[in-house]
C-alpha positions in Angstrom: 46.2 139.0 94.0 48.6 136.0 93.6 51.7 136.4 91.5 53.7 133.4 90.2 56.6 133.1 87.8 58.0 130.8 85.1 60.8 130.9 82.6 58.4 130.2 79.7 54.7 130.3 79.6 52.8 128.4 76.8 49.3 129.5 75.9 47.1 126.8 74.5 47.0 123.1 75.3 46.6 121.7 71.8 49.3 119.5 70.2 51.4 122.6 69.4 51.4 123.8 73.0 51.9 120.3 74.5 54.8 119.6 72.1 56.4 123.0 72.9 56.1 122.5 76.6 57.4 118.9 76.3 60.5 120.0 74.4 61.3 122.9 76.7 60.8 120.8 79.8 63.1 118.1 78.4 65.8 120.8 78.2 65.3 121.7 81.9 63.3 124.9 81.3 60.8 125.9 83.9 57.7 125.9 81.8 54.0 126.5 82.5 51.3 125.5 80.0 47.9 127.2 80.3 44.8 125.8 78.6 41.5 127.6 78.8 39.4 124.5 78.5 39.0 121.6 80.8 40.7 119.2 78.4 44.1 119.2 76.7 44.4 118.3 73.0 42.8 121.1 71.0 41.0 119.4 68.1 42.2 116.1 69.7 39.9 116.5 72.7 37.7 113.5 73.5 34.5 112.3 75.1 33.5 109.1 76.9 31.9 106.2 75.1 31.2 103.0 76.9 34.5 102.3 78.7 36.8 104.3 76.5 37.6 107.7 75.1 36.8 108.9 71.6 38.1 111.9 69.7 35.5 114.6 68.9 37.1 115.1 65.5 38.7 112.5 63.3 42.5 112.1 63.1 45.0 109.7 61.6 48.8 109.5 61.2 50.4 109.5 57.7 53.7 107.6 57.0 55.2 111.0 55.9 54.5 112.6 59.3 58.1 112.5 60.3 58.0 115.2 63.0 55.0 113.7 64.7 56.5 110.2 64.5 59.7 111.5 66.0 57.8 113.0 68.9 56.0 109.7 69.4 59.4 108.0 69.5 60.5 110.4 72.3 57.4 109.4 74.2 57.9 105.7 73.7 54.8 105.5 71.6 56.2 104.8 68.2 55.3 101.1 68.3 51.7 101.9 69.5 50.8 103.1 66.0 48.9 100.5 64.1 49.1 100.9 60.3 46.4 99.8 57.9 45.8 100.1 54.2 42.7 102.2 53.6 40.4 102.8 50.7 38.4 105.8 49.4 34.9 106.1 48.1 33.0 108.9 46.4 29.3 109.8 46.6 28.1 112.0 43.7 24.4 112.9 43.2 23.5 110.2 45.7 25.3 107.4 44.0 28.2 105.5 45.5 31.4 104.8 43.7 34.8 103.2 44.6 37.7 105.5 43.9 41.0 103.6 44.4 42.3 102.0 41.2 42.5 102.6 37.5 39.6 100.3 37.0 37.5 102.3 39.6 38.3 105.4 37.7 37.3 103.9 34.3 33.9 103.0 35.9 33.4 106.4 37.5 30.3 107.5 35.5 30.1 111.1 36.8 32.9 111.9 34.3 32.8 111.1 30.6 35.2 108.4 29.4 37.8 110.8 27.9 37.6 112.9 31.2 38.4 109.8 33.2 41.4 109.0 31.1 42.6 112.6 31.4 42.0 112.6 35.1 44.1 109.5 35.7 47.0 110.7 33.5 47.1 114.2 35.1 46.8 112.9 38.6 49.8 110.7 38.1 51.9 113.6 36.9 50.5 116.4 39.1 53.4 116.7 41.4 55.8 116.8 38.5 53.7 119.3 36.6 53.9 121.7 39.6 57.7 121.7 39.9 59.4 125.0 39.2 56.1 126.9 39.2 55.1 129.7 41.5 52.2 127.9 43.0 51.8 130.3 45.9 50.5 133.0 43.5 48.6 130.6 41.2 44.9 130.1 42.0 43.9 126.5 42.6 41.0 126.9 40.2 43.2 128.2 37.4 45.7 125.4 37.8 43.3 122.5 38.1 40.9 123.8 35.5 43.8 124.1 33.0 45.1 120.6 33.7 41.9 118.6 34.1 39.4 120.6 32.1 36.4 122.6 32.9 33.9 119.8 33.7 36.3 118.0 36.0 36.8 121.2 37.9 33.1 122.0 38.1 31.9 118.5 38.8 34.5 117.3 41.3 37.1 119.8 42.5 34.9 122.9 42.9 32.4 121.1 45.3 35.3 119.5 47.2 37.3 122.7 47.6 34.1 124.7 48.3 33.2 122.4 51.1 36.7 122.9 52.7 37.2 126.6 52.1 33.8 128.2 51.6 33.2 130.9 49.0 36.9 131.7 48.5 37.8 128.1 47.5 38.9 129.0 43.9 41.4 131.6 45.2 43.2 129.2 47.5 46.9 129.0 46.4 47.7 125.9 44.3 50.6 125.5 46.7 48.1 124.1 49.3 47.2 121.2 47.1 50.8 120.6 46.1 51.8 120.3 49.8 48.8 118.1 50.6 49.9 115.8 47.8 53.4 115.8 49.2 52.1 114.7 52.6 49.8 112.0 51.3 51.9 111.0 48.2 49.0 108.8 47.0 49.6 106.5 50.0 46.7 104.4 51.1 48.3 103.4 54.4 47.3 105.3 57.5 48.0 104.9 61.2 46.2 105.2 64.5 47.7 104.9 68.0 46.5 102.3 70.4 44.5 104.1 73.1 43.6 106.9 70.6 45.0 110.4 70.6 44.2 110.7 74.3 47.2 108.3 74.8 49.4 110.8 73.1 48.0 113.7 75.1 48.4 111.9 78.4 52.0 110.9 77.6 52.9 114.5 76.7 51.4 115.8 80.0 53.2 113.1 82.0 56.5 114.0 80.2 56.1 117.7 81.0 55.2 117.2 84.6 57.9 114.5 85.1 60.5 117.0 83.9 59.2 119.6 86.4 56.9 121.6 84.2 53.4 122.7 85.1 50.3 121.9 83.1 47.1 123.8 84.0 43.6 123.3 82.5 40.6 125.6 83.0 43.1 128.4 83.2 42.1 131.0 80.5 44.4 134.0 80.0 42.4 137.2 80.2 45.2 139.7 79.5 48.7 139.4 78.1 51.3 142.0 78.3 54.7 141.6 76.7 57.8 143.8 76.6 61.5 143.3 75.7 62.1 142.5 79.4 59.4 139.9 80.0 55.7 139.2 79.9 52.8 139.0 82.3 49.7 136.9 81.9 46.6 137.7 84.0 44.3 134.7 84.5 40.6 134.6 84.9 40.8 134.4 88.7 43.1 137.4 88.9 46.3 135.5 89.3 49.3 137.0 87.5 52.0 134.8 85.9 55.3 136.5 85.1 57.3 134.8 82.4 60.6 135.5 80.8 59.2 134.3 77.4 55.8 133.3 76.1 54.8 131.0 73.3 51.2 131.5 72.0 49.7 128.6 70.0 46.1 130.0 69.9 44.7 131.4 66.6 45.6 135.1 66.0 42.0 136.3 66.4 41.9 134.8 69.9 45.3 136.2 70.8 44.2 139.7 69.8 41.3 139.5 72.3 43.7 138.9 75.2 46.5 141.2 74.2 46.7 144.6 76.0 46.6 147.7 73.9 50.3 148.1 73.4 50.9 144.4 72.5 47.9 144.4 70.1 49.5 147.2 68.2 52.6 145.1 67.7 50.9 141.9 66.6 51.0 140.9 62.9 48.6 142.8 60.7 48.0 139.8 58.5 44.3 139.0 58.6 43.2 135.4 57.9 39.7 134.1 57.7 39.1 130.7 59.2 36.7 127.9 58.5 35.2 126.2 61.5 33.8 122.6 61.4 30.7 120.8 62.6 31.2 117.1 63.0 28.8 114.3 63.8 30.1 111.1 65.4 27.9 108.1 64.6 28.2 104.9 66.5 26.7 102.2 64.3 26.0 98.5 64.9 27.2 97.6 61.4 29.9 98.9 59.0 28.9 101.6 56.5 31.1 101.4 53.4 34.5 100.0 54.4 36.1 103.1 53.0 38.1 105.4 55.3 37.3 108.6 53.3 34.2 109.3 51.2 33.5 112.8 49.8 29.8 113.5 49.4 29.0 115.8 46.5 25.6 117.2 45.4 23.6 114.6 47.4 21.2 116.7 49.4 23.1 116.4 52.7 24.2 119.0 55.2 27.5 117.2 55.5 29.9 116.8 52.6 32.2 114.0 53.8 32.2 110.7 55.6 35.1 109.2 57.5 34.7 105.6 58.6 37.2 105.5 61.5 36.5 101.8 62.2 37.8 101.0 58.7 41.2 102.2 60.0 41.0 101.2 63.7 38.8 98.2 63.6 35.5 98.2 65.6 37.3 96.8 68.6 38.7 100.3 69.3 35.1 101.3 70.1 33.9 98.2 72.0 32.6 96.6 68.9 30.8 99.6 67.5 31.5 101.1 64.0 32.5 104.8 64.3 31.6 107.1 61.4 32.3 110.8 61.3 30.4 113.1 59.0 31.4 116.7 58.8 30.9 120.1 57.2 33.5 122.9 57.2 31.7 126.2 57.7 32.2 129.7 58.9 31.5 130.0 62.7 28.9 132.7 61.8 26.9 130.4 59.6 23.4 129.2 60.3 24.6 125.6 60.5 27.2 126.5 63.1 24.5 128.3 65.2 22.0 125.4 65.0 21.3 123.3 68.0 23.4 120.1 68.2 20.4 117.9 68.7 18.7 119.4 65.6 21.9 118.7 63.6 22.0 115.2 64.9 18.4 114.5 63.9 18.8 116.0 60.4 22.1 114.3 59.7 20.8 110.9 60.9 17.9 111.1 58.5 20.3 112.2 55.7 22.8 109.5 56.4 20.0 106.9 56.3 18.7 108.3 53.1 22.2 108.1 51.6 22.7 104.5 52.9 19.1 103.0 53.0 20.5 99.7 54.3 20.9 101.5 57.7 17.9 100.8 60.0 17.0 103.0 63.0 18.3 100.2 65.2 21.7 100.4 63.5 22.3 103.9 64.8 23.3 103.4 68.4 24.3 106.9 69.3 25.1 110.3 67.7 27.2 113.1 69.1 27.7 116.5 67.4 30.7 118.8 68.1 31.8 122.2 66.8 35.2 124.0 66.5 35.4 127.6 65.4 39.0 127.9 64.1 40.0 124.8 62.1 41.1 125.6 58.6 42.9 128.9 57.7 41.9 130.2 54.3 45.2 131.3 52.9 45.2 134.1 50.3 47.3 134.2 47.2 50.9 135.1 47.7 50.7 134.2 51.4 54.4 133.1 51.6 55.4 136.8 51.4 52.7 137.9 53.9 53.1 135.0 56.4 53.8 136.6 59.8 57.0 136.0 61.6 57.0 133.9 64.7 58.8 136.7 66.6 56.9 139.8 67.7 59.4 142.7 67.7 59.7 144.6 71.0 58.4 141.7 73.0 59.3 138.3 74.5 56.4 136.7 72.7 56.7 133.9 70.1 53.9 132.7 67.9 53.3 129.2 66.7 49.8 129.1 65.1 48.1 127.7 62.1 48.8 131.1 60.4 52.5 130.1 60.5 52.4 126.5 59.2 51.8 127.4 55.6 52.8 126.1 53.1 52.5 122.9 55.1 49.0 121.4 55.5 47.4 122.0 58.9 47.9 118.8 60.9 49.4 117.6 64.1 52.6 116.9 62.2 52.9 120.5 60.9 52.2 121.9 64.4 55.0 119.8 65.9 57.4 120.8 63.1 56.6 124.5 63.7 57.0 124.4 67.5 60.3 122.6 67.1 61.6 125.6 65.2 60.0 128.1 67.7 61.4 126.3 70.8 64.8 126.3 69.2 64.6 130.1 69.2 63.3 130.3 72.7 66.1 128.0 74.0 68.7 130.3 72.3 67.5 133.2 74.5 67.7 131.4 77.8 71.0 132.3 79.5 73.7 129.6 79.4 73.7 127.5 82.6 70.0 127.9 83.4 69.0 124.8 81.3 70.9 121.7 80.5 71.3 122.4 76.7 73.5 119.3 76.4 70.4 117.1 76.4 69.4 115.7 73.0 66.7 117.7 71.3 65.0 114.8 69.6 64.4 111.2 70.2 65.0 108.1 68.1 64.2 107.8 64.4 60.5 107.4 63.7 59.2 104.0 62.8 57.9 104.0 59.3 55.5 101.4 57.7 55.7 100.0 54.3 53.3 102.0 52.2 50.7 100.8 49.8 49.7 102.9 46.8 46.2 103.5 45.3 44.6 106.0 43.1 42.5 107.4 46.0 
């Protein structure tokens, strides 16, 4: 049995794990990152298409993503983000609608005229209407139904929240929507890095290794033991890694599977349910709508949203093809999640062509289907008081998971923000003189675009 050692071990090679290892390595800490899969990036993993790499799941950068933009500045990638004004559509009962301006809203026939007027007025004031309220203990349904009216909730919001959170959608704290509005701020401008998210992942790995850190893929942790004096991680090949401290970025249900009996008894008791996602990536020979984001409601489709990435990136990012993602958030135990990917691809291709009859069979060049089991935590009411701490008492284990980002919206930005705080605490426990703490903890100021506003 081989035994190795490291000052800090990081479990999980998604953006949280990579950002944590990057920051520690920049401070001279001996860090080892362990990723179970054969790729880094978590939900930012990728697949080959033509002569380039494409994300399995859609991503974009928002102008308000200050922590992520600051990280990109540290990596020298801030100027690689290309910003573009995007638009939104809406498909309701099989009919397509624009959903970006006051005029679009007035023409939005799924709502009655007085409901459209009320929708626009309330949407403009929604952030102000939430100030000073305990939104963490207020059901989203109660808040939105009271502000917008019963039909707007039932016709629009209930299907949209139901597609995101499953059967518990009405009980999600209104604070989630408040934070999402804070991130997006009705801004129509979004960004995407040249070279895709793989460029960010590659730059993070290079930064870690250039600073003396170790990055290992295909290195699943089978058993984790942690005490006040240190931690040991047993890998699948029997190797044991001894670490002074550990940061775990994997979802809590996965962490419980690898924790030994003593550590499992010390882990947070907070139980969260998670929505997984099934996503289809369609490479088309023609543009679809020109809208970046289009919710699909009550339209006899297995998917409930369409993201036209090439509307943001331009088709040149995909060798001239137009990339469209369709997706369905679903429990990992659902029938959809268990269905064969080829069957899903065939069903969703037929449904997409039914929704957009101008698409011919020749227009669909390739379809790839991907699944992820732990994507969206379903936070219960009052979660601020129940949110687990990032420190596990009686151990040298730190937690930086999606269970901890609340009330921020789950995103690459919120993950980076969280690990910045966690790594601060880890650095504080490293004895003086063992790492050059005099190094700056962050890079330059993030580059922000001018933003364009729209009703979508």
